[in-house]
C-alpha positions in Angstrom: 58.7 43.8 -26.7 61.1 41.4 -27.5 61.8 38.2 -30.6 61.6 35.8 -27.2 58.5 36.7 -26.3 56.3 37.1 -29.8 57.5 33.7 -30.4 56.7 32.1 -27.2 53.1 33.7 -27.7 52.9 31.9 -31.2 53.8 28.9 -29.5 51.2 29.5 -27.7 48.6 29.8 -30.1 50.0 26.7 -31.8 49.4 24.7 -28.4 46.5 26.0 -28.0 45.1 25.1 -31.8 46.2 21.7 -31.1 44.6 21.4 -27.3 41.4 22.7 -28.8 41.2 18.6 -30.2 40.5 17.3 -26.6 38.2 17.7 -23.6 38.3 21.3 -22.2 38.4 19.2 -18.2 42.2 17.3 -19.8 43.5 20.7 -21.7 45.7 21.9 -19.0 47.0 18.8 -17.4 48.1 17.8 -21.2 49.9 21.4 -21.8 51.7 20.4 -18.6 52.8 16.7 -20.0 53.1 18.5 -24.0 56.2 20.7 -21.9 57.6 18.8 -19.9 58.2 16.1 -22.0 59.6 18.8 -24.7 61.6 20.1 -21.5 62.4 16.6 -20.3 63.4 14.5 -24.0 63.2 11.5 -21.7 60.1 9.6 -22.8 59.4 8.5 -19.5 55.5 10.3 -18.2 57.5 10.1 -15.2 60.8 12.6 -16.3 57.7 15.1 -18.0 56.3 15.5 -14.4 59.2 16.3 -12.8 60.6 18.9 -15.4 57.8 21.4 -15.0 56.2 22.8 -11.2 53.3 20.4 -11.3 49.9 21.6 -9.4 48.1 18.1 -9.3 48.7 14.9 -7.8 51.1 12.6 -10.0 47.6 10.0 -10.4 46.1 12.6 -12.3 48.9 12.9 -14.9 49.0 8.9 -15.1 45.3 8.9 -15.8 45.3 11.0 -18.2 46.9 9.0 -20.5 45.5 5.7 -19.2 42.0 6.7 -18.8 41.0 10.1 -19.8 38.6 10.7 -22.3 39.9 11.7 -25.8 41.1 10.1 -28.8 44.9 11.0 -29.7 43.9 11.3 -33.2 41.8 14.0 -33.3 45.0 15.3 -32.0 47.3 14.2 -35.3 44.0 15.8 -37.4 44.5 19.2 -35.6 48.5 18.9 -36.4 48.2 18.3 -39.9 45.2 21.5 -40.3 47.9 23.4 -38.2 50.5 22.6 -41.3 48.3 23.8 -44.0 47.0 26.3 -42.0 51.0 27.7 -41.0 52.6 26.9 -44.7 49.8 27.5 -47.3 50.4 24.4 -48.9 49.1 23.3 -52.3 51.4 20.7 -52.7 52.7 18.2 -49.9 55.1 15.7 -49.5 54.2 12.9 -47.6 56.9 9.8 -46.8 56.1 6.8 -45.7 58.6 4.3 -43.4 59.0 2.2 -40.6 61.2 1.9 -37.8 61.7 -0.3 -34.6 62.2 0.4 -31.1 63.7 -2.4 -28.5 62.2 -4.5 -25.9 64.0 -6.5 -23.1 59.6 -7.2 -22.1 57.5 -9.5 -24.0 54.8 -7.9 -21.9 55.2 -4.5 -24.2 51.9 -4.0 -26.4 52.9 -5.8 -29.6 56.1 -6.9 -29.4 57.3 -9.9 -31.0 60.7 -10.9 -32.7 60.7 -8.7 -35.7 64.0 -8.2 -38.6 66.3 -5.6 -38.2 66.9 -4.6 -42.1 69.6 -2.0 -41.2 72.1 -4.4 -40.8 74.2 -2.3 -38.0 77.3 -4.3 -36.7 77.7 -5.9 -33.1 73.9 -6.4 -33.6 71.7 -10.0 -34.0 69.5 -10.0 -37.3 66.4 -10.4 -35.5 65.5 -8.4 -32.4 62.7 -8.0 -30.3 60.7 -4.8 -29.6 57.7 -3.1 -31.4 57.5 -2.0 -35.1 55.9 0.9 -36.1 55.3 2.4 -39.2 55.3 6.2 -39.2 53.9 9.1 -41.9 56.0 12.4 -42.5 55.3 15.3 -43.8 57.6 17.2 -45.3 58.0 21.3 -45.2 60.1 23.6 -46.2 60.4 27.7 -46.3 63.5 29.4 -47.5 65.4 26.8 -48.9 65.3 25.0 -45.4 63.7 21.1 -45.0 62.2 19.1 -41.9 61.0 16.1 -41.7 57.5 16.6 -38.9 56.1 13.2 -37.8 52.0 12.9 -38.4 50.7 9.7 -38.0 52.7 6.2 -36.3 50.9 2.9 -36.4 51.9 0.3 -34.1 52.1 -3.6 -36.2 50.0 -5.6 -34.1 51.5 -8.8 -33.0 48.0 -11.0 -34.3 45.8 -11.0 -37.1 47.1 -10.0 -41.0 48.3 -7.0 -40.3 51.5 -6.1 -42.4 53.9 -2.6 -43.1 51.9 -2.3 -46.2 48.5 -2.6 -44.6 49.5 -0.5 -42.5 51.1 2.0 -44.8 47.5 2.5 -46.5 45.7 2.4 -44.0 47.6 5.4 -42.4 47.1 7.0 -46.1 43.3 6.5 -45.8 42.8 8.0 -42.8 45.1 11.6 -43.6 43.8 12.1 -47.2 40.3 12.4 -46.1 42.0 15.3 -43.8 43.7 17.2 -47.1 42.1 19.4 -49.2 40.6 17.9 -52.6 43.1 20.7 -54.3 46.0 19.9 -52.1 48.7 18.3 -54.8 50.0 14.9 -53.0 53.3 13.5 -53.4 54.4 10.2 -51.7 58.1 9.1 -51.3 59.1 5.4 -50.8 62.2 3.5 -50.3 62.3 0.1 -52.4 60.3 -1.8 -49.3 57.2 -0.5 -50.1 57.4 -0.2 -54.1 54.9 -2.6 -54.7 52.3 -3.0 -56.2 49.6 -3.5 -53.9 50.6 -0.6 -52.3 51.0 1.6 -55.4 48.0 0.9 -56.7 45.9 2.1 -54.7 47.7 5.8 -54.4 47.7 5.8 -58.6 43.6 5.1 -58.6 43.5 8.0 -55.7 45.7 10.4 -57.6 49.0 10.4 -55.7 52.2 10.9 -57.4 55.0 8.0 -56.2 58.0 8.8 -56.2 60.5 5.8 -54.9 63.7 3.6 -55.2 63.2 0.2 -56.8 65.3 -2.9 -57.1 68.0 -2.9 -59.9 66.2 -6.0 -61.7 62.9 -4.2 -62.1 61.0 -5.1 -65.4 60.9 -1.6 -67.6 60.0 -2.3 -71.2 59.8 0.6 -73.8 56.5 1.3 -75.1 55.3 -1.8 -77.9 55.4 -0.9 -82.0 52.7 0.0 -84.2 53.6 -2.6 -86.3 50.1 -5.0 -85.7 51.2 -8.6 -87.1 48.6 -11.9 -86.4 46.8 -12.0 -82.9 46.6 -9.9 -80.0 48.7 -6.6 -79.3 51.6 -6.5 -77.8 51.5 -5.1 -74.0 55.0 -4.3 -73.9 58.2 -4.0 -75.9 61.7 -4.1 -76.0 62.9 -4.4 -72.3 65.4 -1.8 -70.8 68.1 -2.2 -69.0 71.2 0.1 -67.6 73.8 -1.6 -70.2 71.3 -0.8 -73.7 71.2 2.9 -72.2 74.6 3.0 -71.4 75.4 1.6 -75.0 72.5 3.5 -76.9 71.9 6.8 -74.6 74.4 10.2 -74.0 74.3 10.3 -70.4 72.8 13.4 -68.7 74.7 15.8 -65.9 73.5 18.1 -63.4 74.0 20.1 -60.1 71.5 19.3 -57.9 70.8 20.4 -54.2 70.0 16.9 -52.2 71.0 15.2 -48.7 71.4 19.0 -47.5 74.4 20.0 -50.6 74.7 20.8 -53.9 75.9 17.6 -55.9 77.0 16.6 -59.1 74.9 13.7 -60.4 74.6 11.4 -63.8 71.6 10.2 -64.9 69.9 8.0 -67.6 65.9 8.4 -68.2 63.3 7.7 -70.2 59.1 6.6 -70.4 58.7 3.1 -70.0 55.8 1.0 -68.8 56.2 -1.1 -65.4 55.7 -4.9 -65.4 55.0 -4.9 -61.2 52.5 -2.3 -61.9 50.4 -3.9 -64.5 51.9 -1.6 -67.6 51.2 2.1 -65.7 53.5 4.2 -67.6 56.1 5.7 -65.5 59.0 8.1 -65.7 61.9 6.4 -65.0 65.7 7.2 -63.5 69.5 5.3 -63.4 71.3 7.9 -61.3 74.4 8.4 -59.4 76.5 11.0 -57.8 79.9 12.6 -57.1 81.1 11.9 -53.2 83.5 13.8 -51.6 86.5 11.2 -51.8 86.1 11.9 -56.0 84.5 8.8 -56.4 81.1 8.0 -58.2 78.1 6.3 -56.2 76.4 2.7 -57.2 73.5 3.2 -59.5 70.5 3.7 -58.3 66.6 3.6 -60.1 64.0 5.5 -59.5 60.6 5.7 -60.4 57.4 8.0 -60.9 54.2 7.4 -61.7 54.4 10.6 -63.4 55.9 10.6 -66.5 55.8 13.9 -67.2 58.4 14.9 -64.3 61.4 16.2 -65.0 64.7 13.9 -64.4 66.6 16.4 -62.1 63.2 17.1 -60.5 62.4 13.5 -59.5 66.0 12.9 -58.1 65.4 16.6 -56.0 62.3 15.3 -54.4 63.3 11.7 -53.7 66.1 13.4 -52.2 64.0 14.8 -49.4 63.0 11.5 -48.1 66.5 11.1 -46.7 65.3 14.0 -44.2 63.4 11.0 -42.6 65.8 9.1 -41.1 67.4 12.0 -38.6 63.6 12.5 -37.5 63.1 8.8 -36.6 66.6 8.7 -34.5 65.9 12.0 -33.0 62.5 10.7 -31.8 63.6 7.9 -30.6 67.2 8.7 -29.1 67.0 12.3 -28.2 63.2 12.4 -27.3 62.5 9.5 -25.8 60.5 7.0 -28.0 62.5 3.7 -26.8 61.4 4.6 -23.5 57.9 4.9 -24.3 56.6 2.2 -22.2 53.2 1.7 -21.1 51.0 -1.0 -20.4 48.1 -0.6 -23.5 47.9 0.0 -26.8 45.7 3.1 -26.1 47.8 4.4 -23.7 51.1 3.9 -25.6 49.4 5.5 -28.9 48.7 8.8 -26.8 52.0 9.1 -25.2 53.5 8.9 -28.6 51.4 11.4 -29.9 52.1 13.7 -27.2 56.0 13.2 -27.9 55.5 13.5 -31.7 54.1 17.1 -30.9 57.3 17.7 -28.4 59.0 16.5 -31.1 57.5 18.7 -34.0 56.9 21.8 -32.7 60.2 22.9 -31.8 61.5 21.7 -35.1 58.4 24.3 -36.9 59.4 27.0 -34.6 63.3 26.3 -36.0 62.0 26.4 -39.5 59.4 28.8 -38.7 61.5 31.9 -37.5 64.6 31.4 -39.3 68.2 31.8 -38.4 68.3 35.3 -37.7 65.1 35.2 -35.6 65.7 31.7 -34.0 69.2 33.1 -33.0 67.4 36.0 -30.7 65.0 33.8 -29.6 67.5 32.4 -27.3 70.8 33.4 -27.6 74.1 31.6 -27.3 77.0 33.5 -28.0 79.6 30.9 -28.5 77.7 29.7 -31.7 77.7 32.5 -33.9 76.8 32.4 -37.4 75.4 28.7 -36.7 72.2 26.9 -38.4 69.2 27.6 -35.6 68.1 23.6 -35.1 65.2 22.7 -33.1 67.6 21.0 -30.1 68.5 24.9 -30.0 65.0 25.9 -29.7 64.3 23.2 -27.3 66.8 24.7 -25.2 65.3 27.8 -24.9 61.7 26.4 -24.4 63.6 24.3 -21.0 65.6 27.5 -19.9 61.7 29.3 -20.2 60.0 26.7 -18.5 61.7 24.3 -16.6 60.5 23.9 -12.7 57.6 26.3 -14.0 53.8 26.2 -12.4 52.9 25.8 -16.2 49.4 24.9 -15.4 48.7 28.9 -14.7 49.6 29.3 -18.5 46.1 28.2 -18.8 43.2 30.3 -19.2 40.3 28.3 -18.3 37.6 31.3 -19.1 39.3 31.9 -22.6 40.1 28.4 -23.3 43.5 29.3 -24.5 47.7 29.5 -23.3 48.4 32.5 -22.9 52.0 34.0 -22.0 52.1 36.8 -19.2 54.6 39.7 -20.2 55.0 40.5 -16.7 56.4 36.2 -15.6 59.6 36.6 -17.5 59.7 40.1 -17.8 63.2 39.9 -16.1 64.5 37.3 -18.4 62.9 39.2 -21.8 65.2 42.4 -20.0 68.3 40.4 -19.0 67.7 39.0 -23.0 67.7 42.6 -24.6 
């Protein structure tokens, strides 16, 4: 019939697949909250309630989040299964990072004083808020990339839970849901490149790629000559100065950070002291900025010594996509406003907000620029990339103030988009 109608049918199939993770009684209500959060993009349940035409008393929606008998972790599992099915993933790229949501009240769940390592201007070094460790997946199609949140863990203020332990918890949980044949690569920043986290990942067969401190001790393989005493474990230490003195610099144009950049690098295989002598590939690299100046040298490591240096740089650059994801989740889709009174209700609502953010991202990636522009026509934005915001505007246009609950077929337990409900809009769009 129409690109918009076909896209909405695909959308309905995805949402139906996700909602099968919760009891049948709660599915229509959660459908309303999901689409309401997608339309309002404010983070409050009240705004999600008013973004659609609710057909139940307001208490129904609040009690579903606070007292409903469903596990939000099952929604996360279903979401991962959907991604694996859609993209036929044989090799998945995961990213772990953390972010803060500021809170002025100490009554917020797990609210405490945290160090803000972002070092933004006019902001104190230590702030009060909620600290979360997030696990995201980098999905790609036709040369376009997106970071989609999979799981988030709120760091508790009691006990001995740290960001490292939280990251290990997320990885142990998500690896149970991956098929055994799926190759997993994990991208980390310097804070998470610690032996207490990297070593368990190596034991699980995960390839870790991350940036490390410039003073990280890397050593050559020991010489074969054996003298008296026990064999040496490490050879001579490798430094950037020695590499610049004795090695020839390599140069390549690599697609990274949304553009083609000229990189210079030194690379080799060494033993990492902080990983108990684990064999790694190191890459000292820098790239040419738009102003013609070179960046500072950065040190990258991967636990797979067989990876090419240019591939290490390209893969690590994909970690950059998680930064706009966190920013949009907090400021555009209202994670900053997700203020619930209990940890369980907060985790449930956070999962719904993550899906409300991820589904337009997935649709923009799935449709591509041509079909995406036809889904919701914006004439003055011709030849512009179709973003998730573009798709979210289309969802708002079709469903804002709409009785969303009528889209759920209780007999077949699925979301349906009847053509007659949107016939006039599709006729005008055509």
